C-alpha positions in Angstrom: -8.9 -10.8 16.4 -5.7 -10.2 14.6 -3.5 -7.3 15.7 -2.5 -4.4 13.7 0.4 -1.9 13.9 0.1 1.7 13.2 3.4 2.8 11.8 4.9 6.1 10.8 3.1 8.4 13.3 5.7 11.1 13.0 3.7 13.6 15.1 5.4 17.0 14.7 4.7 19.9 17.0 4.6 23.3 15.3 4.8 26.3 17.6 2.1 29.1 16.7 2.1 31.7 19.2 0.9 30.0 22.5 -0.8 27.1 20.7 1.1 23.8 19.8 -1.3 22.1 17.2 -0.2 18.6 16.2 0.5 18.0 12.6 0.3 14.6 11.3 2.9 14.3 8.5 3.6 10.6 8.0 0.7 8.3 6.7 -0.8 6.0 8.9 -0.5 2.3 7.5 -1.7 -0.9 8.9 1.1 -3.5 8.9 1.7 -6.8 10.7 4.8 -7.9 12.3 5.9 -11.3 13.4 6.0 -10.2 17.0 2.3 -9.2 17.0 1.0 -12.4 15.1 2.9 -14.5 17.7 0.6 -13.1 20.3 -2.6 -14.2 18.9 -4.5 -16.8 20.8 -5.3 -18.8 17.8 -3.8 -18.4 14.3 -6.4 -16.7 12.1 -6.6 -16.3 8.6 -6.6 -12.6 7.1 -9.8 -11.1 6.2 -11.2 -11.2 2.6 -8.6 -13.8 1.4 -9.6 -16.0 -1.5 -7.7 -18.8 -3.2 -9.4 -17.6 -6.5 -7.5 -14.5 -6.1 -4.0 -16.2 -5.6 -2.8 -14.8 -8.9 -1.9 -11.4 -10.3 -5.0 -9.3 -10.2 -5.9 -6.8 -13.0 -6.5 -3.5 -11.6 -7.8 -0.5 -13.4 -7.0 3.0 -12.0 -8.7 6.3 -12.8 -7.5 9.3 -10.7 -8.8 13.0 -11.0 -7.0 15.9 -9.4 -9.1 18.8 -8.7 -8.0 22.5 -8.7 -6.6 23.5 -5.2 -6.6 26.8 -3.2 -4.8 28.5 -0.6 -7.4 28.7 2.2 -6.2 32.0 3.5 -5.9 33.9 0.3 -8.1 31.9 -2.2 -5.2 31.8 -4.6 -4.7 28.7 -7.0 -2.1 26.4 -6.1 0.7 25.2 -8.4 -0.2 21.6 -9.0 2.0 19.5 -11.4 -0.3 19.2 -14.4 0.8 15.4 -14.7 0.1 14.6 -11.1 -2.7 12.3 -11.9 -0.6 10.3 -14.5 2.3 10.2 -12.0 0.0 8.5 -9.4 -1.3 6.1 -11.9 2.1 4.9 -12.9 3.3 4.8 -9.3 0.5 2.2 -8.7 2.4 -0.1 -11.1 5.0 -0.5 -8.5 2.5 -2.6 -6.5 3.3 -6.0 -7.7 0.3 -7.6 -6.5 -1.5 -6.1 -9.4 -1.2 -5.6 -13.1 -2.2 -2.0 -13.4 -4.2 -0.5 -16.0 -4.8 3.2 -16.7 -8.2 4.3 -17.6 -8.9 6.3 -20.7 -12.2 7.5 -22.4 -12.5 7.9 -26.3 -15.9 8.9 -27.7 -17.7 7.5 -24.7 -15.9 4.3 -24.6 -13.8 3.4 -21.7 -10.7 1.3 -22.3 -7.5 0.6 -20.1 -4.1 0.6 -21.0 -1.3 -1.5 -19.0 1.3 0.3 -17.1 4.3 -1.9 -16.8 7.1 -1.2 -14.1 10.2 -2.3 -15.7 13.6 -1.6 -14.4 12.0 1.4 -12.6 10.7 2.8 -15.8 7.0 2.7 -16.2 5.8 2.3 -19.8 2.5 2.0 -21.6 1.5 -1.4 -23.4 -1.3 -2.3 -25.6 -4.9 -1.4 -24.6 -7.2 -4.1 -23.1 -10.9 -4.6 -23.0 -12.6 -3.7 -19.7 -13.7 -7.3 -19.5 -10.2 -8.4 -18.6 -10.1 -6.1 -15.6 -10.8 -7.6 -12.1 -10.9 -4.5 -10.1 -11.4 -0.7 -10.7 -9.8 1.9 -8.3 -11.1 5.4 -8.7 -9.9 8.5 -6.7 -10.8 12.1 -6.8 -8.1 14.3 -5.0 -8.4 17.6 -3.4 -5.6 19.9 -2.7 -5.3 22.6 0.0 -3.0 24.9 1.6 -3.0 26.4 5.1 -0.6 28.8 6.7 0.6 29.1 10.3 2.1 32.4 10.9 5.0 32.5 13.4 7.1 35.4 14.7 9.6 35.5 11.8 8.4 32.6 9.4 5.4 30.9 8.2 4.5 27.4 8.0 2.8 26.2 4.9 0.8 23.1 5.4 -0.2 21.2 2.2 -3.0 18.5 2.4 -4.3 16.2 -0.4 -7.4 14.5 0.6 -8.6 11.6 -1.7 -11.9 10.1 -2.0 -11.4 6.7 -3.4 -13.5 3.6 -4.1 -12.7 0.2 -5.3 -15.1 -2.0 -7.1 -15.5 -5.2 -8.8 -15.5 -4.6 -12.6 -17.6 -7.2 -13.8 -20.3 -6.8 -11.4 -19.7 -3.2 -10.3 -20.1 -4.0 -6.8 -18.3 -1.5 -4.5 -15.8 -3.4 -2.2 -14.9 -0.3 -0.1 -15.0 3.4 -0.3 -12.9 5.5 2.1 -10.8 8.7 2.4 -7.0 9.1 2.6 -4.9 12.1 3.4 -1.5 13.0 2.9 0.2 16.2 4.2 3.6 18.0 3.9 4.8 21.2 5.4 7.3 23.7 4.5 8.9 26.7 6.2 9.0 30.0 4.5 11.3 32.7 6.3 9.8 36.2 6.0 11.5 39.7 6.4 10.2 42.1 9.0 7.9 43.5 6.3 6.3 40.2 5.8 7.9 39.7 2.4 9.5 36.1 1.6 13.3 36.2 1.9 14.1 32.5 1.4 13.5 31.2 -2.2 10.2 29.3 -2.5 8.5 29.2 -5.9 5.8 27.3 -8.0 8.2 24.6 -8.6 8.7 23.9 -4.8 5.0 24.1 -4.4 4.4 21.3 -7.0 6.9 19.1 -5.3 5.2 19.8 -1.8 1.9 18.8 -3.2 3.2 15.8 -5.1 4.8 14.4 -2.0 1.4 14.9 0.0 -0.3 13.1 -2.9 2.2 10.1 -2.6 1.4 9.8 1.1 -2.3 9.7 0.3 -1.6 7.1 -2.3 0.3 5.0 0.3 -2.6 4.8 2.5 -4.9 4.0 -0.4 -2.5 1.2 -1.5 -2.1 -0.1 1.9 -6.0 -0.5 2.4 -6.2 -2.0 -1.1 -3.4 -4.6 -0.3 -5.0 -5.6 2.9 -8.3 -6.0 1.1 -6.7 -8.5 -1.4 -4.3 -10.7 0.5 -1.6 -12.2 -1.6 -1.0 -15.9 -1.7 -0.2 -19.1 -3.5 0.2 -22.9 -3.5 2.9 -24.4 -1.2 4.5 -27.2 -3.5 7.5 -28.1 -1.4 8.0 -28.9 2.3 11.2 -30.1 4.0 11.1 -33.5 6.0 10.7 -31.6 9.4 8.1 -29.2 8.0 10.0 -26.2 9.4 10.6 -25.0 5.6 8.5 -24.6 2.6 8.4 -23.2 -0.7 5.4 -21.3 -2.2 4.9 -20.7 -5.8 4.6 -16.9 -5.5 7.3 -14.4 -5.3 8.2 -10.7 -5.7 6.2 -10.4 -9.1 3.1 -11.6 -7.2 3.3 -9.1 -4.5 5.4 -11.0 -1.9 7.8 -8.8 0.0 10.8 -9.4 2.2 10.0 -10.7 5.5 6.3 -11.2 4.4 4.3 -12.6 7.3 1.9 -15.6 6.2 -0.4 -17.9 7.4 0.1 -21.8 6.1 -3.3 -23.5 5.6 -4.7 -26.6 4.1 -7.9 -26.6 2.2 -9.9 -29.7 3.3 -13.1 -30.5 1.6 -13.9 -26.7 1.3 -12.7 -26.0 4.9 -9.7 -24.0 5.4 -7.6 -25.0 8.5 -4.6 -22.6 9.6 -1.6 -24.9 10.4 1.2 -22.4 11.1 2.7 -18.9 10.8 5.6 -18.3 8.6 8.1 -15.6 7.2 8.5 -15.5 3.6 11.5 -14.3 1.5 11.1 -14.0 -2.1 13.7 -15.8 -4.2 15.1 -14.9 -7.7 13.4 -17.9 -9.4 9.7 -16.5 -8.9 9.0 -18.7 -5.8 9.3 -17.8 -2.1 11.1 -19.6 0.9 8.9 -19.8 4.0 10.3 -20.3 7.5 7.8 -21.6 10.1 7.9 -20.0 13.5 4.7 -21.1 15.1 2.4 -24.3 14.7 -1.4 -24.1 15.1 -2.7 -25.8 18.2 -6.5 -26.0 17.5 -8.5 -29.4 17.5 -8.7 -29.4 13.8 -5.1 -28.4 13.2 -3.5 -30.9 15.4 -3.6 -34.0 13.6 -2.7 -32.3 10.3 0.2 -30.5 12.0 1.5 -33.8 13.3 1.1 -35.7 9.9 3.0 -32.7 8.1 5.9 -32.5 10.6 6.1 -36.4 10.6 6.8 -36.4 6.9 6.7 -33.0 5.2 7.8 -34.1 1.8 4.7 -36.4 1.2 2.0 -33.9 2.8 1.7 -31.5 -0.1 1.3 -34.3 -2.5 -1.9 -35.4 -0.5 -3.2 -32.1 0.6 -3.9 -28.7 -0.9 -1.6 -26.5 1.0 -1.4 -22.7 0.6 0.3 -19.6 2.0 -1.4 -16.3 2.1 0.1 -13.0 3.5 -1.0 -10.5 6.1 -1.0 -7.2 4.3 0.9 -5.9 1.4 4.2 -4.3 1.8 4.7 -0.7 0.6 7.1 -0.5 -2.3 10.5 0.6 -0.9 10.8 3.4 -3.5 7.7 5.2 -1.6 9.3 4.7 1.8 12.4 6.6 0.7 10.7 9.2 -1.3 11.1 11.8 1.3 14.8 11.6 2.3 17.4 14.3 2.1 16.9 17.8 1.4 13.1 17.2 0.7 12.5 15.8 4.3 9.9 18.4 5.5 10.7 17.6 9.1 14.3 18.9 8.6 12.9 21.9 6.8 10.9 22.8 9.6 13.6 22.9 12.3 
């Protein structure tokens, strides 16, 4: 079986009297590294891959944010009224998909494209539901807990998202799961219990939005792993060590994307090698092979490929498919600086 890395554990210990509960702040994401793939006994294809999906898939998104409450006081939380729109537009940064926002007018559902251009998301012309491949629906529930300490209080914000992904044409549900995102803030109290440090509705909105973004990262990671990005290999060097794939950044390939090179032989897909991809500025990706397959089916093909790589793709259907989908860099850097909750809790 392929191995997976769980990254961003970020376990933070909060002192609350004599107890030390563990608070998971960073999202758990499933990613794939070169080191782990090299440890596989045999090179395996990623699950749920399909040559038919080696294109930019059309993804409709519909998110609903429910009113949130403070679990201790029952008070309503300050949630950004534009949070659902913000999350939908953030999905446009996943280059694997062309993302459409769902709308309903007079009982008719239509989708409007969200285009990520120069970091500015803009709406484009509406499209018919028949043009959509997948529909991702999410319902977000927000809550706040308090951990009272001697002279301050820890506010823990959690966004739980029930989401499902279905085929638009067949309405078949491909997966349905939960994703959680958390942030935490420290509020300094006076001896009388009143807040001394400034913390207002704007701060609360920001904390909840960050928690929602973390839940979104888990959701997007699951979606990317369920629909691996890939494309045709059209060029191979004479030695076979370097290749060119007809997919790049705009199709979802990220920097140092881990891939498996395979050949489709009469409907049978045979893994040939593992490679690392680097997207180029011409819409293609450069692949560097770092391990060759050693199975009985692969050996004769690997031998032929390495004997004359330039001829091999002319006579065979060669593809590259990625393991997992990288999280957009903007998401990874969303919590730096003054809004890093771990720094705020020290």
